C-alpha positions in Angstrom: 22.8 108.6 40.5 23.0 112.1 41.0 21.6 115.8 40.2 19.8 115.5 37.0 19.6 111.8 36.7 17.8 111.0 40.0 14.9 113.9 39.4 14.3 112.7 35.8 14.1 108.8 37.7 12.3 110.0 40.4 9.3 111.7 37.6 9.5 108.3 35.9 8.8 106.4 38.6 5.7 108.9 38.9 4.2 108.4 35.6 4.4 104.5 35.8 3.1 104.2 39.3 0.0 106.7 37.4 -0.2 104.4 34.5 -0.1 101.0 36.5 -2.5 102.4 38.5 -4.7 102.0 36.0 -5.6 97.8 36.0 -6.1 98.0 31.7 -2.7 98.8 31.5 -0.8 95.1 31.2 2.2 95.3 33.1 3.8 92.3 32.0 4.2 93.1 28.4 4.8 97.0 29.6 7.8 94.5 31.5 8.9 93.3 28.6 9.0 95.9 26.3 10.4 98.5 28.2 12.9 95.1 28.8 13.2 95.4 25.1 14.3 99.3 25.1 16.8 98.5 27.9 18.7 96.3 25.6 18.5 98.7 22.6 19.8 101.6 24.4 22.4 99.5 25.9 23.4 98.0 22.7 23.3 101.4 20.4 26.0 103.4 22.4 25.5 106.5 19.9 21.0 106.4 20.0 21.5 106.7 23.9 23.8 110.2 23.5 21.5 111.2 21.4 19.0 110.7 23.6 20.7 112.4 26.8 22.5 114.8 25.0 21.9 118.3 27.0 22.4 120.4 24.0 18.9 119.2 22.2 16.0 120.0 22.9 13.9 117.9 25.2 10.9 117.4 22.5 13.2 116.8 19.6 14.8 113.9 21.5 11.3 112.4 22.4 10.2 113.2 19.0 12.9 110.8 17.9 12.6 108.0 21.0 8.6 108.3 19.5 9.9 108.0 15.9 11.8 104.7 16.6 9.8 103.0 19.0 6.4 104.0 17.8 5.1 100.6 15.8 7.6 98.5 17.9 6.4 99.1 21.0 3.0 99.9 22.7 1.8 103.4 23.2 2.2 103.4 26.4 5.8 102.2 26.6 6.9 105.0 23.8 4.9 107.6 26.4 7.1 106.8 29.3 10.4 106.6 27.2 9.5 109.9 25.9 9.1 111.6 29.1 12.2 109.9 29.9 14.4 111.6 27.1 12.7 114.8 27.7 14.3 115.0 31.0 17.8 115.6 32.0 20.8 113.3 32.4 24.0 113.3 34.6 25.4 110.6 32.4 23.7 108.8 29.2 24.0 105.4 30.9 21.9 106.9 33.8 19.1 106.2 31.1 19.3 102.7 30.4 19.5 101.8 34.1 16.4 104.2 34.2 14.2 102.2 32.0 15.7 98.9 33.5 14.8 99.8 36.5 10.8 100.8 35.4 10.9 97.0 33.3 11.7 95.9 36.7 8.9 97.8 38.6 6.5 96.8 36.2 6.8 93.3 36.3 7.1 93.4 40.3 3.6 95.6 40.0 2.3 92.7 37.5 3.2 90.0 40.5 1.6 92.1 43.2 -1.5 92.5 41.4 -2.1 89.0 42.0 -1.0 88.3 44.6 2.2 86.4 44.4 4.5 89.7 45.3 5.7 88.0 48.8 6.7 85.1 47.1 8.7 86.9 44.6 10.7 88.7 47.4 11.0 85.7 48.9 12.6 83.3 45.8 14.8 86.4 44.7 16.6 85.7 48.1 16.3 82.2 48.5 18.0 82.2 44.5 20.6 84.3 46.1 21.5 82.1 48.9 21.7 78.7 46.5 23.9 80.9 44.0 26.3 82.1 46.9 26.3 78.3 48.2 26.9 76.5 44.9 29.9 77.7 42.8 30.0 76.0 40.2 26.5 77.0 39.1 27.6 80.5 39.9 30.5 80.2 37.4 27.7 78.5 35.1 25.2 81.7 35.2 28.1 84.4 35.2 30.7 82.8 32.7 31.7 84.8 30.0 32.0 82.1 27.2 28.5 80.8 28.0 26.0 82.4 25.8 23.0 84.3 26.6 20.6 81.8 25.2 22.6 78.8 27.3 22.4 81.4 30.6 18.5 81.4 29.9 17.8 77.7 29.1 19.6 76.8 32.1 17.9 79.2 34.3 14.4 78.4 33.0 14.6 74.0 33.7 16.1 75.6 37.6 12.9 77.6 37.6 10.9 76.4 35.1 7.7 75.5 37.4 9.2 76.2 40.4 9.3 79.9 41.0 6.8 82.7 40.4 6.7 83.4 36.5 7.8 87.2 37.5 11.1 85.7 39.6 12.0 83.3 36.6 11.3 86.3 34.0 13.5 89.1 36.2 16.4 86.9 37.2 16.8 85.2 33.4 17.1 89.4 32.4 19.4 89.8 34.7 21.8 87.0 34.2 21.2 86.9 30.3 22.1 91.1 30.5 24.1 91.8 33.8 25.5 94.8 32.1 28.7 94.9 34.3 27.1 94.2 37.6 27.5 91.4 40.1 25.4 88.7 40.2 24.5 89.3 43.6 24.6 92.8 43.4 21.6 92.4 40.6 20.0 90.5 43.1 20.3 92.4 45.7 18.9 95.8 43.6 15.7 93.4 42.4 15.1 92.3 46.2 15.1 95.9 47.0 13.0 96.6 44.1 10.1 94.5 45.1 10.3 95.6 48.1 10.2 99.4 47.9 6.3 98.0 45.8 5.1 97.3 49.3 7.0 100.3 50.9 8.6 98.4 52.8 12.4 98.1 53.8 14.3 94.4 53.6 15.9 92.9 56.4 18.1 90.0 56.1 18.1 87.6 59.8 20.2 85.5 60.2 19.9 83.2 63.3 20.9 79.8 64.6 17.8 78.0 64.4 14.7 79.1 62.7 12.4 81.9 64.6 8.7 81.0 65.0 5.8 82.8 64.2 5.8 84.6 66.9 9.4 85.4 67.2 9.7 86.6 63.1 6.2 88.8 64.1 7.9 90.4 67.3 11.1 91.4 65.7 9.1 92.7 63.0 7.2 95.1 64.3 10.3 96.0 66.6 12.3 96.7 63.5 9.2 98.3 62.0 9.2 100.6 65.1 13.1 101.0 64.7 13.2 102.4 61.1 9.3 103.6 60.7 8.4 101.6 57.9 7.0 98.2 57.3 10.3 95.5 57.2 10.2 92.8 55.3 12.2 89.5 56.9 14.5 87.6 54.6 15.2 84.9 56.9 18.1 82.8 56.8 19.8 79.7 59.1 23.4 79.0 60.0 24.2 77.2 63.1 27.6 79.1 63.0 26.1 82.1 64.9 25.6 80.0 68.0 22.2 81.8 69.2 20.5 84.7 69.2 20.1 86.9 65.6 22.3 89.3 63.2 19.8 91.5 61.4 21.1 93.5 58.4 19.1 96.0 57.2 21.2 98.4 54.0 24.0 98.7 55.1 23.3 98.9 58.9 24.1 95.7 60.7 22.3 94.8 64.1 24.4 91.7 65.8 22.9 89.8 68.9 24.4 86.3 67.9 26.7 84.6 71.1 29.3 84.3 68.4 29.9 87.8 68.0 29.4 88.2 71.6 32.3 85.7 72.3 34.4 87.3 69.5 33.9 91.0 71.2 35.1 89.7 74.8 38.0 88.2 73.3 38.6 91.4 71.3 39.0 93.2 75.0 40.1 90.4 76.2 43.2 90.5 74.0 43.8 94.9 74.7 
């Protein structure tokens, strides 16, 4: 997002945080209602254009949103959406993306309250690895001919009772309503969002053998010092790296594997 949309989303995040700081607010219910609003705005193109029309006053757009949603969702959801449409947006699609992010954030907040946020982070990462290595499963989940309900049932059979309820909910939403994103990109965004709930960054660590608890602690401390933020480690084992570790933080890769050093030596000799 750029310009006005970025500012509008930042303000909405603050409003959501202030709302969910109140433990009497049901964060999971809020997430469900925001997800339903996302579906509505994604489906009704003309409506979201009206709600993001810069020629209309923010108050008139908020009144329209309130009339449409009152009685359909709770007051907290109506207030959040009304605040969103009062803001200016660079593109109408940015409004939908923002409501969807707030829905996922509310669900992750519910996990955080229940002490399961770490599990959700790890489950998102592991699910991404499973999908990446199972082409048949990926094809079933991304098929354009399969219905959303069929994909949802498949996911519930895979995750039900084996993953946290929040993990199941947000993955089902992503797969059944991808909104033009790849499955991998959607899972990556969810992982980053989960990490941000604790003001942490995500480091994907690949090693030839599993790291010991001491090694994980030392690596986490070193990365936190380097980046100035607490770091959540997603651990992956790949024997092909031969030795050492490869660390990816966002788009940055810190590669200390034997395979990489051998490749570098080979390139130098060839040069």
